[in-house]
C-alpha positions, 0 to 999 in steps of 0.5 A: 280235975282229978281226971285231968291229973290221971290223964297227965300221969298216963301220958307221962308213963307212956312217954317214959316207956318208949325211952331206951333204958339208961346203961349203968356204968362205972367210973372207967369203961371201955369204949369204941369210936367206930367213925374214927376206927378206934375199936377200943379205948379206956375212958374215964367217966368225968361228970365234972367235965362238960365236954369229952376229950380225946388224946390226939397229937400231930393235929393238922387242920386242912380244908376240903370242899370249903370245910375245915377238917383235922387229921390227927393221930391217937395212941388209944392204949394207956401208957403205950405209944404202940398202935398209932391210929390215924384219924380224920374228922370234920371240925364242928367248932373251936373252943377254949377249954380249961384243962386239968392244970387250970390253963385255958387251951383252944381246942378243935371240936369234932362230932363222932360216934361212941359205943359203950356196952350195947349203946352207940350215940353221937358225941362232941369231943375235943382234941388235946394231947393227953400224954401225961394223963392216965386216960386217953379219953374223958367222957364228959357230962354232955356225952353222958346225958340221957344215956348213962347212969354212973355208979362211982363205986364200979369199974369196967361194968360193961366188961373188961378187955384182956391184952389178947382181946385188945391185940385181936381187936386192933389186928382186925382193925388194921388189917380190914 
């Protein structure tokens, strides 16, 4: 019996060792959405929200090869309508989501990659107009699970971006 418990513990350690470490983040962080060609967007880390949300407007659904897609525009920088970024993505679902005002809203759901610090992984994200909100993106608990650990006392733990750095990122993005 004792040997079996010891072997079980060793197996658990072996599987834990093989897992990538989780990234320690604060309550807000700079992210990138490489598939959407968004090199930098500040996200509020919101473990109270199940699904992530991205500020999008002029959302236009269309069909391509029998599948539903959406074309939309993102203003990725807070309190700015500069640098409108056009995006297109395959719709993976439509869901009714309770917004921060307590109202139910039917939203398109897309799958995309998010980069935070040195990590990149797939997330589902809903599209909604977040103009009245401070943050253009919420990173919800489904996206956080298995990848991140939140320290709510920290902010921008993965680095800050100056206005000059943002301009450079978006200049490269729009010229490339």
